[in-house]
C-alpha positions as CSV (number, residue, x, y, z in Angstrom):
1,X,25.4,-7.9,-18.5
2,X,22.2,-10.1,-18.8
3,X,20.0,-10.0,-21.9
4,X,16.4,-10.8,-21.7
5,X,14.1,-12.5,-24.4
6,X,13.5,-9.0,-25.9
7,X,17.4,-8.8,-26.5
8,X,17.4,-5.7,-24.2
9,X,20.3,-5.8,-21.8
10,X,19.5,-5.9,-18.0
11,X,21.8,-3.0,-16.7
12,X,21.2,-3.9,-13.0
13,X,24.0,-5.3,-11.0
14,X,24.0,-9.2,-10.6
15,X,23.0,-9.1,-7.0
16,X,20.1,-6.8,-7.7
17,X,18.9,-9.2,-10.6
18,X,19.3,-12.3,-8.3
19,X,17.3,-10.4,-5.5
20,X,14.6,-9.7,-8.2
21,X,14.2,-13.1,-9.2
22,X,14.0,-14.5,-5.7
23,X,11.6,-11.6,-4.8
24,X,9.3,-12.8,-7.6
25,X,9.3,-16.3,-6.3
26,X,8.4,-15.1,-2.9
27,X,5.6,-12.8,-4.1
28,X,4.1,-15.3,-6.3
29,X,4.0,-18.1,-3.5
30,X,6.6,-20.2,-4.9
31,X,8.5,-19.7,-1.9
32,X,5.8,-19.4,0.7
33,X,5.9,-17.9,4.2
34,X,8.2,-19.9,6.4
35,X,10.0,-21.8,3.4
36,X,13.8,-22.0,3.3
37,X,15.5,-20.2,0.5
38,X,18.0,-22.5,-1.5
39,X,21.3,-22.7,0.2
40,X,24.1,-20.5,-0.8
41,X,25.8,-23.3,-2.8
42,X,22.6,-23.6,-4.7
43,X,22.2,-20.2,-5.4
44,X,25.8,-19.8,-6.5
45,X,25.3,-22.7,-9.0
46,X,21.8,-21.5,-10.2
47,X,23.0,-17.7,-10.8
48,X,26.7,-18.5,-11.6
49,X,27.7,-16.0,-8.8
50,X,30.1,-15.7,-6.3
51,X,29.3,-16.2,-2.5
52,X,29.7,-12.5,-2.0
53,X,27.2,-11.7,-4.7
54,X,24.7,-14.0,-3.3
55,X,25.0,-12.6,0.2
56,X,24.5,-9.1,-1.2
57,X,21.4,-10.2,-2.9
58,X,20.1,-11.9,0.3
59,X,20.9,-8.7,2.2
60,X,18.6,-6.7,0.0
61,X,15.8,-9.2,0.6
62,X,16.5,-8.9,4.4
63,X,16.4,-5.0,4.4
64,X,13.2,-5.3,2.3
65,X,11.6,-7.4,5.2
66,X,10.8,-10.3,2.9
67,X,13.3,-12.9,4.5
68,X,15.0,-13.5,7.8
69,X,18.3,-15.4,8.7
70,X,21.8,-14.7,9.3
71,X,25.2,-15.6,7.8
72,X,25.7,-19.4,8.1
73,X,22.3,-20.2,8.7
74,X,19.2,-20.9,6.6
75,X,17.4,-18.0,5.3
76,X,13.5,-18.2,5.4
77,X,10.7,-16.3,3.9
78,X,9.0,-14.2,6.7
79,X,5.6,-15.1,7.9
80,X,2.6,-12.6,6.9
81,X,4.8,-10.6,4.5
82,X,2.7,-10.8,1.3
83,X,-0.5,-9.2,2.0
84,X,-3.8,-9.2,-0.3
85,X,-5.8,-6.0,0.1
86,X,-9.6,-6.1,-0.9
87,X,-10.4,-2.3,-1.8
88,X,-14.0,-3.1,-1.3
89,X,-13.4,-3.7,2.6
90,X,-12.5,-0.1,2.9
91,X,-15.8,1.1,1.6
92,X,-18.1,-0.8,3.9
93,X,-19.7,1.2,6.5
94,X,-19.5,-0.1,10.2
95,X,-22.4,-0.6,12.3
96,X,-22.9,2.0,15.0
97,X,-20.1,1.5,17.7
98,X,-18.6,-1.3,15.7
99,X,-15.0,-1.5,14.7
100,X,-14.1,-0.6,11.1
101,X,-14.6,-3.5,8.7
102,X,-11.0,-3.5,7.3
103,X,-9.6,-3.5,10.8
104,X,-11.8,-6.6,11.6
105,X,-10.3,-8.3,8.4
106,X,-6.7,-7.8,9.7
107,X,-7.7,-9.0,13.2
108,X,-9.2,-12.3,11.6
109,X,-5.8,-12.9,10.3
110,X,-4.2,-12.9,13.7
111,X,-2.6,-9.5,13.2
112,X,-3.0,-5.9,14.9
113,X,-3.7,-2.9,12.8
114,X,-3.8,0.7,14.0
115,X,-4.5,4.0,12.4
116,X,-2.7,7.0,13.3
117,X,-4.0,10.3,12.5
118,X,-1.2,12.5,11.3
119,X,-3.0,15.8,10.5
120,X,-6.3,17.5,9.6
121,X,-6.8,20.9,7.9
122,X,-7.6,22.9,5.0
123,X,-5.4,22.7,1.9
124,X,-5.2,23.9,-1.7
125,X,-5.5,21.1,-4.4
126,X,-4.3,20.8,-7.9
127,X,-3.5,18.2,-10.5
128,X,-5.2,15.0,-10.3
129,X,-6.8,15.7,-6.9
130,X,-8.5,18.8,-8.1
131,X,-9.7,17.1,-11.3
132,X,-11.1,14.2,-9.4
133,X,-12.9,16.6,-7.0
134,X,-14.2,18.4,-10.1
135,X,-13.0,21.7,-8.5
136,X,-10.8,24.6,-9.9
137,X,-6.9,24.5,-9.5
138,X,-5.9,26.1,-6.2
139,X,-9.4,25.6,-4.6
140,X,-9.5,24.5,-1.0
141,X,-10.4,21.1,0.4
142,X,-10.0,19.4,3.8
143,X,-7.2,17.0,4.0
144,X,-7.0,14.1,6.4
145,X,-3.8,12.3,6.7
146,X,-3.2,9.0,8.3
147,X,-0.5,6.3,8.7
148,X,-1.8,2.6,8.9
149,X,0.4,0.2,10.7
150,X,0.2,-3.6,10.8
151,X,1.9,-5.4,13.7
152,X,3.8,-2.1,14.5
153,X,5.1,-1.9,11.0
154,X,4.1,1.1,8.7
155,X,1.8,-0.2,6.0
156,X,0.1,2.6,4.1
157,X,0.0,6.2,3.9
158,X,-3.4,7.6,3.4
159,X,-4.3,11.2,2.2
160,X,-8.1,11.8,2.0
161,X,-9.5,15.1,0.4
162,X,-13.1,16.3,0.9
163,X,-15.1,19.4,-0.8
164,X,-15.3,22.3,1.7
165,X,-19.1,22.4,1.5
166,X,-19.2,18.6,2.5
167,X,-16.6,18.6,5.2
168,X,-16.5,22.0,6.7
169,X,-18.1,22.2,10.2
170,X,-18.3,18.4,10.4
171,X,-16.2,15.7,12.0
172,X,-14.3,15.5,8.7
173,X,-12.6,18.7,9.6
174,X,-11.9,17.9,13.1
175,X,-8.4,16.5,14.4
176,X,-9.9,13.3,15.7
177,X,-10.7,9.7,14.5
178,X,-14.1,9.0,13.0
179,X,-15.9,6.1,14.6
180,X,-16.9,3.6,12.1
181,X,-14.8,5.4,9.3
182,X,-15.8,7.9,6.8
183,X,-18.2,5.7,4.8
184,X,-20.5,5.8,7.9
185,X,-20.0,9.6,8.5
186,X,-20.5,10.4,4.7
187,X,-23.7,8.5,4.8
188,X,-24.9,10.4,8.0
189,X,-24.1,13.7,6.3
190,X,-26.3,12.8,3.3
191,X,-23.7,11.7,0.9
192,X,-24.0,7.8,1.1
193,X,-21.1,6.3,-1.0
194,X,-22.5,4.7,-4.1
195,X,-19.6,4.1,-6.4
196,X,-15.8,4.0,-6.0
197,X,-13.3,4.4,-9.0
198,X,-9.7,3.4,-8.3
199,X,-6.7,4.4,-10.5
200,X,-3.7,2.3,-9.5
201,X,-0.1,2.8,-10.5
202,X,3.5,2.0,-9.6
203,X,5.7,4.7,-8.7
204,X,9.0,5.6,-7.1
205,X,8.5,6.7,-3.6
206,X,8.8,10.4,-2.7
207,X,10.9,11.4,0.2
208,X,8.0,11.6,2.5
209,X,6.6,8.2,1.5
210,X,9.9,6.6,1.8
211,X,10.5,7.9,5.3
212,X,6.9,7.2,6.5
213,X,6.9,3.6,5.1
214,X,10.5,2.9,6.1
215,X,11.3,1.7,2.8
216,X,14.4,0.2,1.5
217,X,16.2,0.6,-1.8
218,X,14.5,1.9,-5.1
219,X,11.5,-0.5,-5.1
220,X,8.3,1.1,-6.4
221,X,5.2,1.8,-4.4
222,X,1.7,1.1,-5.1
223,X,-0.4,4.4,-5.4
224,X,-4.1,4.1,-5.6
225,X,-6.1,7.2,-6.4
226,X,-9.6,6.5,-5.2
227,X,-12.7,8.7,-6.0
228,X,-16.0,8.1,-4.1
229,X,-19.2,9.4,-5.5
230,X,-22.4,9.7,-3.7
231,X,-26.0,8.8,-4.7
232,X,-26.2,12.1,-6.9
233,X,-22.9,11.0,-8.7
234,X,-21.0,13.7,-7.0
235,X,-17.4,13.2,-5.9
236,X,-17.4,13.5,-2.1
237,X,-14.0,11.9,-1.4
238,X,-10.7,11.6,-3.2
239,X,-7.9,9.5,-1.4
240,X,-4.3,8.7,-2.3
241,X,-3.3,5.5,-0.7
242,X,0.4,4.5,-0.9
243,X,1.8,1.0,0.0
244,X,5.2,-0.7,-0.5
245,X,4.8,-2.2,-3.9
246,X,6.8,-5.5,-2.9
247,X,4.6,-6.4,0.0
248,X,1.1,-5.8,-1.4
249,X,-1.3,-7.0,-4.0
250,X,-4.7,-5.6,-4.7
251,X,-7.8,-8.1,-5.2
252,X,-10.7,-6.8,-7.2
253,X,-13.9,-8.9,-7.8
254,X,-16.0,-8.1,-11.0
255,X,-19.4,-9.3,-12.0
256,X,-20.0,-9.8,-15.7
257,X,-22.6,-7.6,-17.1
């Protein structure tokens, strides 16, 4: 059992620890897309591990979609696996008839993004959703659920909640996609988004998230709870966005005051 600098033993199996170290090198760019991983012999020497243990570690990375290769051949880092997401892109309104800005960003990278509308309807909210909307526990809201895919692979599970008096009787409550995205529609409804507050946490995936995102193993997901406020400082949209934690990073820009 390995012991870190803190003296606390790492109870994970050796192949899981090896996969964790290689995963960090892939995510940090030390092993960039298209790069070959060290050979099995090199990995055996580096980690003082058997051939079987190295192969189990590589299998984990393959199942996670980080590397490709087969036994006896070079294993390489998959292209376009590490994705940087700028949350500000999803808050930009689209011009009339134009594609939603975040879709354009994906297209500029030579990839194809699609949004599948899973469901729309009234729901009762509680916990952090009710608190963010500043409504009582058990109150009703309109819930829109979507699954974002990139190059045909699940990328993000999105659940957006809207106050009844904002959404009822509008396109937000209809089972159809919204042209230009919700920032455009909210502006048209008299609630132009002025401020967005994100709370980001790493969590273990729920059963629904695990299945929808086709996850592998016990890797965490990135959960973003976003509250959007209008010009009157009223919360008009609360969205929970869940991504595979080992495939994404979030990029925020700040201007010193």
